[in-house]
C-alpha atoms as a printed R data frame, in Angstrom:
   type eleno elety resid chain resno      x      y       z
1  ATOM     1    CA   CYS     A     1 48.475 33.728  78.642
2  ATOM     2    CA   TRP     A     2 50.832 33.628  75.605
3  ATOM     3    CA   GLN     A     3 53.700 30.542  75.876
4  ATOM     4    CA   ALA     A     4 56.493 30.808  74.017
5  ATOM     5    CA   ASP     A     5 57.882 27.339  75.657
6  ATOM     6    CA   PRO     A     6 54.096 24.979  76.676
7  ATOM     7    CA   LEU     A     7 57.209 22.434  78.464
8  ATOM     8    CA   ARG     A     8 58.276 25.398  81.289
9  ATOM     9    CA   GLY     A     9 55.079 27.467  81.828
10 ATOM    10    CA   PHE     A    10 51.729 25.279  80.725
11 ATOM    11    CA   VAL     A    11 53.300 21.801  82.226
12 ATOM    12    CA   PRO     A    12 53.728 23.281  85.796
13 ATOM    13    CA   VAL     A    13 51.281 25.254  85.893
14 ATOM    14    CA   GLN     A    14 49.531 22.262  85.393
15 ATOM    15    CA   ARG     A    15 50.955 19.317  87.097
16 ATOM    16    CA   LYS     A    16 50.907 22.159  90.495
17 ATOM    17    CA   LEU     A    17 47.287 22.105  90.135
18 ATOM    18    CA   ASP     A    18 46.521 19.154  89.589
19 ATOM    19    CA   ARG     A    19 48.572 18.707  93.601
20 ATOM    20    CA   GLY     A    20 45.731 20.304  94.876
21 ATOM    21    CA   ASP     A    21 45.715 23.270  97.519
22 ATOM    22    CA   ALA     A    22 43.303 24.066 100.210
23 ATOM    23    CA   LEU     A    23 40.533 25.197  97.760
24 ATOM    24    CA   SER     A    24 40.108 21.701  96.554
25 ATOM    25    CA   GLU     A    25 38.531 19.952  98.902
26 ATOM    26    CA   TYR     A    26 35.609 23.147  96.961
27 ATOM    27    CA   ILE     A    27 36.495 22.860  93.574
28 ATOM    28    CA   ARG     A    28 36.300 20.117  90.608
29 ATOM    29    CA   HIS     A    29 39.136 21.053  87.925
30 ATOM    30    CA   GLU     A    30 36.712 19.586  84.537
31 ATOM    31    CA   ALA     A    31 39.233 20.942  81.380
32 ATOM    32    CA   SER     A    32 42.421 22.483  80.086
33 ATOM    33    CA   GLY     A    33 43.758 23.368  76.988
34 ATOM    34    CA   LEU     A    34 46.149 24.425  74.858
35 ATOM    35    CA   TYR     A    35 45.568 26.277  71.895
36 ATOM    36    CA   ALA     A    36 47.731 27.308  68.582
37 ATOM    37    CA   VAL     A    37 46.392 30.590  67.555
38 ATOM    38    CA   PRO     A    38 47.503 32.004  64.280
39 ATOM    39    CA   GLY     A    39 48.760 35.451  63.792
40 ATOM    40    CA   GLY     A    40 48.092 38.191  60.843
41 ATOM    41    CA   ALA     A    41 47.985 37.012  57.472
42 ATOM    42    CA   ALA     A    42 49.862 39.427  55.620
43 ATOM    43    CA   LYS     A    43 49.080 40.858  51.693
44 ATOM    44    CA   GLY     A    44 49.388 37.988  49.487
45 ATOM    45    CA   GLU     A    45 49.835 35.513  52.193
46 ATOM    46    CA   TYR     A    46 46.808 33.220  53.930
47 ATOM    47    CA   VAL     A    47 44.805 33.002  57.287
48 ATOM    48    CA   GLY     A    48 48.052 30.761  59.152
49 ATOM    49    CA   GLN     A    49 49.851 29.844  56.309
50 ATOM    50    CA   ARG     A    50 53.281 30.805  58.288
51 ATOM    51    CA   LEU     A    51 51.831 28.872  61.436
52 ATOM    52    CA   LEU     A    52 51.471 25.561  58.610
53 ATOM    53    CA   GLU     A    53 54.260 26.496  55.677
54 ATOM    54    CA   GLY     A    54 56.849 27.276  58.186
């Protein structure tokens, strides 16, 4: 899902998962990730230009 502020959305969820719950006995968490996905490119731009050049 899209996260405007990973420190307020993604990180707290990962910390809660780290604490465990009733399912933790039966599952193993392997990894998680946070990715930057560039938006579309307007005419004359390249993909990722607004992400890379601000």
